[in-house]
C-alpha positions as CSV (number, residue, x, y, z in Angstrom):
1,M,13.6,13.8,-16.5
2,T,12.0,15.7,-13.7
3,P,9.3,13.8,-11.6
4,R,5.8,15.3,-11.5
5,F,5.4,15.2,-7.7
6,P,8.3,17.3,-6.3
7,S,8.9,17.4,-2.8
8,P,8.3,18.8,-0.2
9,W,4.5,18.4,-0.9
10,L,2.7,17.5,2.4
11,P,3.0,19.7,5.5
12,L,3.2,17.2,8.3
13,C,0.6,19.0,10.4
14,C,-2.1,18.5,7.8
15,A,-1.4,14.7,7.2
16,L,-1.3,13.5,10.9
17,A,-4.5,11.8,11.5
18,L,-6.9,12.0,8.3
19,S,-9.9,9.3,8.5
20,S,-12.9,8.6,6.4
21,A,-15.2,9.9,9.1
22,G,-13.6,13.5,8.9
23,C,-11.9,13.9,5.6
24,S,-13.5,11.9,2.8
25,S,-15.4,13.6,0.0
26,N,-18.9,12.7,-0.2
27,D,-18.9,13.6,-3.9
28,H,-16.2,10.9,-4.6
29,D,-16.9,7.6,-6.4
30,P,-14.1,5.2,-6.0
31,G,-15.4,3.8,-9.2
32,T,-14.4,6.5,-11.3
33,G,-11.2,7.0,-13.3
34,S,-9.8,7.1,-16.6
35,S,-11.6,5.7,-19.5
36,S,-10.8,2.0,-20.9
37,D,-9.8,3.8,-24.0
38,E,-6.9,5.5,-22.2
39,L,-6.0,2.7,-20.1
40,D,-5.9,-1.0,-20.7
41,S,-4.5,-3.6,-18.7
42,G,-2.3,-1.4,-16.6
43,T,-0.9,0.9,-19.2
44,V,-1.4,4.5,-20.2
45,N,-1.4,4.8,-24.2
46,N,1.0,7.8,-24.1
47,G,4.7,7.8,-25.0
48,D,6.9,4.8,-25.8
49,P,8.2,2.6,-23.1
50,G,11.4,2.0,-25.1
51,D,12.7,5.4,-24.6
52,T,12.1,5.1,-20.9
53,E,14.8,4.6,-18.5
54,H,14.9,1.4,-16.0
55,F,12.0,2.2,-13.7
56,S,9.7,-0.8,-12.7
57,F,9.0,-0.6,-9.0
58,F,7.5,2.0,-6.6
59,V,5.2,2.6,-3.9
60,T,2.3,4.7,-4.4
61,S,2.9,7.9,-2.4
62,L,0.2,9.6,-0.2
63,K,-0.2,12.6,-2.5
64,A,-0.6,10.5,-5.7
65,M,-3.4,8.4,-4.1
66,Q,-5.0,11.5,-3.0
67,E,-5.0,13.0,-6.3
68,L,-5.9,10.2,-8.3
69,S,-8.9,9.3,-5.7
70,G,-10.1,12.9,-5.4
71,N,-10.4,12.3,-1.7
72,P,-7.7,13.4,1.1
73,S,-8.2,10.1,2.5
74,G,-7.3,8.3,-0.5
75,F,-9.2,5.1,-2.1
76,G,-9.5,3.0,0.8
77,G,-9.9,-0.7,-0.2
78,D,-12.1,0.2,-3.5
79,L,-9.2,0.3,-6.0
80,R,-11.7,-0.2,-9.3
81,Y,-10.6,3.2,-10.5
82,G,-13.2,2.9,-13.2
83,E,-13.2,-0.6,-14.0
84,T,-16.2,-3.1,-13.7
85,G,-17.0,-6.7,-13.8
86,P,-14.8,-9.7,-12.5
87,G,-11.3,-8.7,-11.3
88,A,-12.2,-4.9,-11.6
89,G,-10.3,-4.3,-8.4
90,L,-7.1,-5.8,-9.7
91,R,-7.4,-4.0,-13.0
92,G,-8.1,-0.8,-11.4
93,A,-5.1,-1.1,-9.3
94,D,-3.1,-1.8,-12.3
95,K,-4.4,1.6,-13.9
96,I,-3.6,3.3,-10.9
97,C,0.0,2.3,-11.0
98,A,0.5,3.0,-14.6
99,T,-1.4,6.4,-14.4
100,I,1.3,7.3,-11.4
101,A,4.2,6.0,-13.4
102,E,3.5,8.1,-16.3
103,R,3.0,11.3,-14.3
104,S,6.4,10.7,-12.8
105,M,8.2,9.6,-15.8
106,P,6.5,10.4,-19.3
107,G,6.3,7.3,-21.4
108,A,6.6,5.0,-18.3
109,G,2.8,4.3,-18.3
110,K,3.0,2.6,-21.4
111,K,4.7,-0.5,-19.6
112,P,2.9,-3.3,-18.3
113,W,2.2,-2.1,-14.6
114,R,0.9,-4.6,-12.1
115,A,-0.1,-3.8,-8.5
116,F,1.0,-6.3,-5.8
117,L,-2.1,-7.5,-4.7
118,S,-3.8,-10.9,-4.2
119,A,-7.6,-11.6,-4.6
120,S,-9.7,-14.6,-3.9
121,A,-11.1,-14.6,-7.5
122,G,-9.7,-13.0,-10.8
123,E,-11.3,-12.6,-14.0
124,D,-11.2,-16.5,-14.5
125,G,-12.9,-16.8,-10.9
126,Q,-9.6,-18.4,-9.6
127,P,-7.5,-17.2,-6.6
128,V,-4.7,-14.8,-7.4
129,N,-1.3,-14.5,-6.0
130,A,0.4,-11.2,-6.0
131,I,3.6,-12.6,-6.6
132,D,2.7,-14.3,-9.6
133,R,1.2,-11.0,-11.2
134,I,4.5,-9.1,-11.5
135,G,6.9,-11.0,-13.9
136,E,10.2,-12.3,-13.4
137,G,12.4,-9.0,-12.8
138,P,14.6,-7.3,-12.5
139,W,12.8,-4.5,-10.7
140,Y,14.5,-0.9,-10.6
141,D,13.2,2.3,-8.7
142,R,12.6,5.6,-10.2
143,L,16.2,6.4,-10.1
144,G,17.4,3.1,-11.6
145,R,18.4,1.4,-8.4
146,L,17.8,-2.3,-8.2
147,L,15.3,-3.7,-5.8
148,A,15.7,-7.2,-6.8
149,A,17.1,-9.1,-9.8
150,N,14.3,-11.9,-9.7
151,K,11.6,-13.3,-7.6
152,T,13.6,-15.6,-5.7
153,D,15.4,-12.7,-4.2
154,L,12.3,-10.4,-4.2
155,A,10.0,-13.0,-2.2
156,N,11.9,-12.7,0.8
157,T,11.4,-10.9,4.2
158,R,13.3,-7.6,2.7
159,P,14.3,-8.1,-1.0
160,L,18.0,-9.5,-1.6
161,G,20.9,-8.6,-3.9
162,G,19.5,-5.1,-4.5
163,N,20.6,-1.5,-3.6
164,A,21.0,-1.3,0.1
165,I,19.5,2.2,0.2
166,I,16.1,1.1,-1.0
167,Q,16.2,-2.5,0.6
168,N,14.7,-1.2,4.1
169,D,13.0,2.1,2.9
170,F,11.0,1.5,-0.3
171,P,10.8,4.5,-2.5
172,N,7.8,6.0,-4.1
173,E,7.0,7.1,-7.7
174,D,9.5,9.9,-7.3
175,G,12.5,7.6,-6.1
176,I,11.9,9.2,-2.5
177,P,12.3,7.0,0.4
178,N,8.8,6.8,1.3
179,H,9.3,6.8,4.9
180,Q,10.2,10.4,4.7
181,P,8.5,11.7,1.7
182,D,9.0,15.4,2.5
183,P,13.0,15.7,3.5
184,S,12.3,18.9,5.3
185,Q,9.9,17.3,7.7
186,P,10.2,14.5,10.2
187,A,9.7,11.0,9.0
188,V,6.3,9.7,9.3
189,D,4.4,6.4,9.9
190,N,3.4,5.2,6.9
191,H,4.7,1.4,6.6
192,D,1.2,-0.3,6.0
193,I,1.0,-1.3,2.2
194,L,-2.0,-3.3,1.0
195,T,-1.3,-6.7,-0.4
196,G,-3.7,-9.2,0.9
197,S,-0.9,-11.6,0.7
198,S,1.0,-14.0,2.8
199,A,4.6,-13.6,3.8
200,T,5.6,-15.3,0.6
201,G,3.0,-13.2,-1.9
202,M,0.4,-15.7,-1.9
203,F,-3.3,-14.9,-1.6
204,Y,-4.0,-14.9,2.4
205,S,-7.4,-15.3,3.0
206,A,-10.9,-14.7,2.2
207,T,-11.3,-11.6,4.6
208,S,-8.0,-10.1,3.7
209,T,-8.7,-8.2,0.5
210,C,-11.5,-5.8,1.0
211,K,-14.0,-7.9,-1.2
212,D,-11.1,-8.2,-3.9
213,W,-10.4,-4.6,-3.7
214,T,-13.8,-3.4,-4.6
215,A,-15.1,-2.5,-1.0
216,A,-14.6,0.6,1.1
217,T,-17.5,1.3,3.6
218,G,-15.3,0.1,6.4
219,D,-17.9,-2.5,7.4
220,K,-15.8,-5.4,8.9
221,A,-18.5,-8.1,8.9
222,T,-18.8,-7.9,5.1
223,E,-15.6,-6.5,4.1
224,G,-13.1,-8.0,6.4
225,R,-9.6,-6.4,7.1
226,P,-7.1,-6.1,4.6
227,R,-3.6,-7.5,5.0
228,V,-0.8,-5.4,4.6
229,G,3.0,-5.6,4.5
230,H,5.7,-3.1,5.8
231,S,7.5,-0.9,3.2
232,W,10.2,-0.3,5.7
233,P,10.7,-2.7,8.6
234,R,9.2,-2.0,11.7
235,S,11.5,-2.9,13.9
236,G,15.1,-1.1,12.6
237,A,16.8,0.2,9.7
238,G,15.4,2.6,7.4
239,G,12.2,2.6,9.2
240,G,13.4,3.0,12.6
241,G,11.5,1.9,15.8
242,G,8.8,3.9,17.2
243,F,8.7,7.7,16.6
244,P,8.5,9.9,19.6
245,R,5.2,11.8,20.3
246,G,5.6,15.1,19.0
247,D,2.2,16.2,18.6
248,G,1.3,17.3,21.9
249,G,-0.8,14.4,22.5
250,T,-3.2,14.8,19.7
251,F,-4.8,11.5,18.5
252,P,-7.1,10.7,15.7
253,T,-10.9,11.4,16.3
254,D,-11.8,7.5,15.8
255,G,-11.1,6.3,19.3
256,G,-7.4,6.2,19.0
257,R,-5.4,4.3,21.6
258,P,-3.0,5.9,24.2
259,P,0.5,5.9,23.0
260,R,2.7,3.0,23.8
261,G,5.5,3.3,26.4
262,D,8.0,1.7,24.2
263,G,7.0,3.7,21.1
264,G,6.5,0.5,19.0
265,M,4.2,-2.3,17.6
266,P,3.7,-5.6,19.9
267,P,6.4,-8.0,19.4
268,P,5.6,-10.6,16.4
269,G,3.7,-13.6,17.9
270,G,2.1,-11.5,20.7
271,R,-1.1,-9.2,20.7
272,D,-1.0,-6.0,22.7
273,G,-4.1,-7.1,24.5
274,G,-5.7,-5.5,21.6
275,F,-6.9,-6.8,18.3
276,P,-9.1,-10.2,18.4
277,P,-8.7,-12.1,15.4
278,E,-11.4,-11.4,12.8
279,G,-12.4,-13.9,10.4
280,G,-9.8,-17.0,9.2
281,D,-8.5,-17.9,6.2
282,G,-12.4,-19.0,5.1
283,G,-10.7,-22.4,4.2
284,M,-8.7,-20.5,1.1
285,G,-5.3,-19.2,1.0
286,G,-2.0,-19.1,2.6
287,G,-2.8,-17.3,5.9
288,T,-4.4,-17.9,8.9
289,G,-6.4,-14.7,9.0
290,G,-6.0,-12.0,11.8
291,G,-2.9,-11.3,13.8
292,M,0.4,-10.2,13.6
293,G,3.2,-11.6,11.7
294,D,6.9,-10.6,11.0
295,M,6.9,-6.6,11.4
296,N,9.9,-6.5,8.8
297,N,8.2,-8.3,6.0
298,W,7.4,-6.4,3.1
299,M,4.5,-8.6,2.0
300,S,2.7,-9.5,5.0
301,S,2.9,-8.0,8.4
302,L,-0.5,-7.6,9.9
303,D,-4.2,-6.9,9.5
304,E,-5.5,-3.2,9.3
305,S,-8.6,-2.0,11.0
306,G,-10.9,-2.1,7.9
307,C,-11.5,-1.1,4.2
308,A,-12.5,2.3,4.7
309,P,-10.4,5.3,3.4
310,G,-8.2,6.7,6.0
311,V,-4.9,8.4,6.8
312,N,-2.9,8.2,9.9
313,L,0.8,9.1,9.9
314,V,1.5,9.4,13.7
315,E,2.9,6.3,15.6
316,M,-0.1,4.9,17.2
317,G,1.2,1.3,18.3
318,G,-0.6,-0.6,15.7
319,P,-4.3,-0.8,13.8
320,I,-6.6,1.1,16.3
321,E,-9.1,-1.4,17.5
322,S,-12.0,0.9,17.1
323,S,-11.2,2.2,13.7
324,N,-12.2,0.7,10.3
325,T,-9.9,2.3,7.9
326,V,-6.9,1.0,5.9
327,G,-4.5,3.5,7.5
328,S,-5.2,3.3,11.3
329,G,-2.0,1.4,11.8
330,G,0.4,3.9,10.3
331,G,-0.7,4.3,6.6
332,Y,-3.1,5.5,3.7
333,G,-3.7,2.6,1.8
334,G,-0.7,2.8,-0.5
335,I,0.1,-0.3,-2.9
336,Y,3.1,-1.7,-4.5
337,C,3.5,-1.3,-8.3
338,F,5.7,-3.4,-10.5
339,S,6.3,-3.4,-14.3
340,L,6.7,-6.7,-16.2
341,V,9.6,-4.9,-18.0
342,P,12.4,-3.1,-16.4
């Protein structure tokens, strides 16, 4: 079956530094999406999942997030996508996953897709752990390659026992390694993926979920800073280290930092003279709030700058202190999607 998002799709020169300040659509309402009649509980009512190949995991691509949000800067931290009421952010994110899966493989949207996101409160008012939302496995990418056979193998710094090609560079909905979504262009810095989760996939903190994935103004005082994992390890294989500066010194317009001399992130356990902790865990969750974690962990690596929509694909040395977007440290507010069935 032919994927619906062919590559190449995005000239690198157009995607290096989009931010909510300069690229967002004033007409876009992140609360819009497919109707509840069309999508329910993370499925698309089209096709038969029994007719589809193994396909139960992907990272949402920048192109898909731009198209579904109607905004070149993506959704930011508001993932409701037409849902309302308690748990709307999680349900909306599930619908985003199902919609993207369907567009890549007709019939796959009928599967029960779940976004790998934690929240302080679900529909029942209780904390939600991302690792508990996604079933028991196994999980396969769009090309049928095994990511992990079960949660024991999945819930590690990098998944164990799966295909080595995708272990350190998680693929998007078309099975393309997301670090280099356009094979004709150089790799980009897009590893930050929204999770709101700890290094074991548990709810991280009261300030780490953009108000349970319903907020995207970028007001850090009220919305916090989302916790993100790294879809490719920040320190090595698949993701490489830092990127050489190849943009002639061009930086985003939101107060970008000068390039780090080592082209990389601050070492785990240390801050780069930069990001002061914001919030704690509010007495909740499995994280300490703020700060750098394991730069290789796919579930929990650091706190992004804020919840506003924003895209930055240029190596900047970490989340930009003066920014308030989900992508300032290298990303665009992507999410992980898992199906409860292979």
